[in-house]
C-alpha positions, -999 to 999 in steps of 0.1 A, spaced: 614 232 -254 582 247 -247 557 262 -271 566 298 -263 601 292 -266 596 279 -298 573 307 -310 601 332 -300 625 313 -317 605 311 -351 599 351 -348 637 355 -342 644 333 -372 620 353 -397 632 385 -386 669 369 -396 656 357 -424 650 393 -438 680 408 -429 700 378 -443 682 381 -473 688 415 -476 725 409 -472 728 377 -491 711 387 -523 734 413 -532 759 387 -538 742 364 -566 728 399 -581 764 405 -592 758 391 -629 729 414 -626 743 445 -613 777 444 -634 762 448 -665 731 469 -653 756 498 -643 788 487 -663 811 484 -631 838 464 -626 846 439 -602 863 457 -575 831 486 -579 805 455 -574 824 442 -543 823 476 -527 784 476 -532 787 441 -511 811 455 -486 792 490 -480 764 469 -461 792 452 -441 815 478 -432 785 506 -420 773 472 -402 808 469 -385 810 508 -377 774 509 -363 775 477 -342 808 488 -326 788 522 -315 760 501 -302 779 479 -282 787 505 -256 752 511 -251 731 485 -258 730 469 -223 716 497 -207 681 488 -226 656 465 -229 669 440 -259 633 439 -275 632 479 -279 666 481 -294 657 450 -315 628 470 -330 643 503 -333 672 489 -352 649 466 -376 624 494 -384 652 517 -396 669 485 -416 637 483 -432 637 516 -447 674 513 -460 660 482 -476 629 499 -490 654 523 -503 675 500 -521 645 489 -538 638 520 -553 675 529 -563 682 539 -597 719 550 -598 751 534 -584 755 559 -560 720 559 -548 721 517 -544 755 523 -525 740 550 -500 711 528 -495 731 499 -487 751 518 -462 717 527 -446 704 493 -444 740 480 -427 741 509 -401 711 493 -387 711 458 -399 746 449 -383 728 460 -349 700 433 -354 720 400 -351 740 405 -324 708 413 -304 691 381 -317 720 364 -308 722 379 -272 682 373 -271 687 332 -277 717 334 -250 698 348 -226 667 328 -226 688 293 -232 714 276 -213 746 268 -229 738 232 -224 704 238 -246 719 268 -269 732 245 -298 697 233 -307 684 270 -303 712 289 -321 707 262 -348 669 274 -350 676 311 -351 705 304 -376 685 281 -399 670 315 -412 704 317 -431 697 281 -447 656 294 -454 668 325 -469 689 301 -493 662 277 -500 633 300 -505 643 337 -504 675 340 -525 659 316 -555 625 329 -555 640 365 -555 662 357 -584 634 339 -602 611 371 -594 640 392 -610 640 371 -643 602 371 -643 601 408 -642 627 414 -671 658 408 -650 647 437 -626 669 437 -598 649 457 -576 623 431 -568 644 411 -539 647 442 -519 610 451 -523 606 414 -509 623 416 -479 610 452 -472 576 434 -473 584 403 -454 597 424 -428 567 448 -425 542 417 -416 569 407 -392 571 441 -373 537 436 -352 542 401 -345 573 406 -330 558 433 -305 532 409 -298 548 380 -289 583 386 -279 588 391 -241 604 423 -227 641 413 -225 656 434 -198 664 406 -171 704 420 -173 691 453 -160 674 441 -131 705 429 -110 709 467 -98 747 468 -110 755 507 -120 755 516 -154 791 512 -171 805 541 -193 819 532 -228 853 532 -215 845 505 -189 826 485 -215 857 488 -240 878 475 -210 858 445 -201 857 433 -235 894 441 -246 910 434 -213 897 397 -215 923 375 -235 896 348 -241 872 379 -253 898 395 -277 908 360 -290 872 352 -297 866 384 -317 894 374 -341 883 337 -342 849 350 -352 862 381 -378 885 349 -395 860 324 -398 833 352 -416 864 363 -437 875 326 -446 838 319 -457 829 347 -476 861 353 -496 846 328 -523 807 337 -522 803 372 -542 816 356 -577 801 324 -571 771 334 -593 792 351 -623 818 322 -622 791 299 -627 773 317 -654 799 333 -671 828 309 -666 811 276 -665 782 286 -687 750 277 -666 723 301 -669 703 325 -646 676 300 -647 698 273 -634 718 293 -608 691 297 -581 688 262 -580 725 262 -564 705 285 -534 678 263 -534 697 227 -527 724 241 -505 699 262 -484 679 229 -480 708 211 -469 720 240 -445 686 241 -426 691 204 -421 726 208 -407 716 236 -389 691 217 -367 709 182 -366 742 194 -361 733 220 -336 715 192 -314 746 167 -319 763 197 -307 751 195 -272 756 159 -271 787 153 -279 803 192 -280 807 221 -299 842 220 -306 840 186 -321 815 191 -344 827 225 -352 867 213 -359 849 182 -383 832 208 -403 860 231 -409 883 204 -420 859 189 -444 849 223 -458 884 230 -470 881 201 -496 850 214 -508 864 250 -514 891 234 -535 862 217 -558 842 248 -562 870 270 -570 887 246 -595 856 231 -608 862 213 -639 837 208 -663 807 190 -647 769 181 -652 748 204 -631 735 179 -610 769 171 -597 779 208 -593 745 210 -570 757 182 -550 789 196 -543 774 228 -531 751 210 -508 780 191 -493 799 227 -489 766 245 -471 762 217 -446 798 219 -433 796 258 -434 764 259 -415 777 237 -391 809 254 -384 786 286 -381 764 274 -356 788 257 -332 813 290 -336 783 312 -321 771 289 -292 810 287 -282 817 324 -287 782 336 -269 795 321 -237 827 336 -235 812 365 -212 790 367 -182 750 375 -191 754 412 -181 778 418 -205 769 396 -233 746 421 -255 778 442 -257 799 415 -265 774 401 -288 776 436 -309 810 434 -308 810 399 -325 788 407 -350 805 440 -357 838 419 -364 819 394 -379 804 422 -407 842 437 -412 854 403 -417 828 397 -445 835 433 -461 873 425 -459 867 396 -477 844 411 -505 871 440 -511 899 416 -510 880 395 -535 874 421 -557 908 431 -560 920 397 -568 894 387 -589 894 399 -627 863 403 -650 870 402 -688 848 421 -713 829 388 -722 821 387 -681 846 359 -673 859 356 -640 897 351 -637 917 341 -607 885 326 -587 910 297 -577 930 321 -559 902 332 -536 897 294 -529 938 293 -516 932 325 -497 901 309 -480 913 277 -472 942 295 -453 921 318 -431 900 290 -422 928 269 -409 941 297 -389 902 301 -377 905 262 -367 938 264 -346 925 293 -326 891 278 -321 908 247 -306 933 267 -287 905 290 -270 872 268 -265 890 235 -259 884 238 -219 849 253 -225 836 218 -239 854 196 -212 841 212 -183 808 215 -199 807 177 -205 812 174 -169 783 195 -158 797 230 -152 799 253 -178 833 271 -181 845 306 -191 876 304 -211 909 314 -196 910 353 -187 876 352 -173 863 349 -138 843 318 -138 821 331 -107 809 360 -128 789 334 -149 
């Protein structure tokens, strides 16, 4: 990997860091926001899902037009408006204001992730893409290691002021914008083949008439739903059910995020050597046991709790990195921006649905104690098993043919178009 490529990946990872932090921080703020606004568990999950569902809607709309423009321009415009929404979250003083600000942040944040993945897929061949995806997606781990714990520490330092994390994310993003303008090259290669621009109807037909593309989108949504079913209530569960303090729970994200960072880099590289599907399958299977441990957690020393979360973060990161690398190869490059936008939107929908479902399964007692958290674990396991089966059916031929030196597109695509 060249120095220029590393700089681009670091910048994209930094951009990913801010919008992932903006999304992630809502979930551990549950034990701050529910008492602050005197809201129920389901009302809190609507705050979480407001971002995801609006991101889904915006992403579907963007998918119809993004391949007509330079990916860099789309990224910068979306990111700028996203920062305005994030700043509005940091200034919100009512539940309604915060809800509206989350919708605005989601409308533009949902476009960002897809464009980052499309840029990486354009810059790196399939054989090198696992490591590149791992580098960019390590932003999730860095947000966990640095962003979430530091934000929660600042929140506690400023008298439990939950506005601080959003102001922090907006501030970092404002610093990144000029660097992205300076270092990220124009990403318009997909526009230079002189193909006629496609109508929205043609774009929809390209994606949804392809069985492999449809299956990949379902697979992507299920994987995200299975992961995010339990996340919104981890912090309230640890504090109100297990008795750990607000000063302890940020360590979950610090330790888990550190493990994720290593997993993103090492498992991404490993998947380039032995295949994406074997690494994905192993991570999904092993993560099922960790879901049971976390959602049915007996009284344990906090050090063991940290260990279990670290292991869970490793497997969750491994399955995410390899899944995105496989999904990005389903369509040809000139359709990739639109497809990855659809993919990002479906992921947001899966996340939003997971939050809403979790809010109606979990019950918050007056003491703050969370009931039926173990039920969420069972639902998560079922969804993840379905995604594992679908993934193996969809991507097995891709990994086999890549191993022989030819990148294959799953059934339903014309290999000559790649």
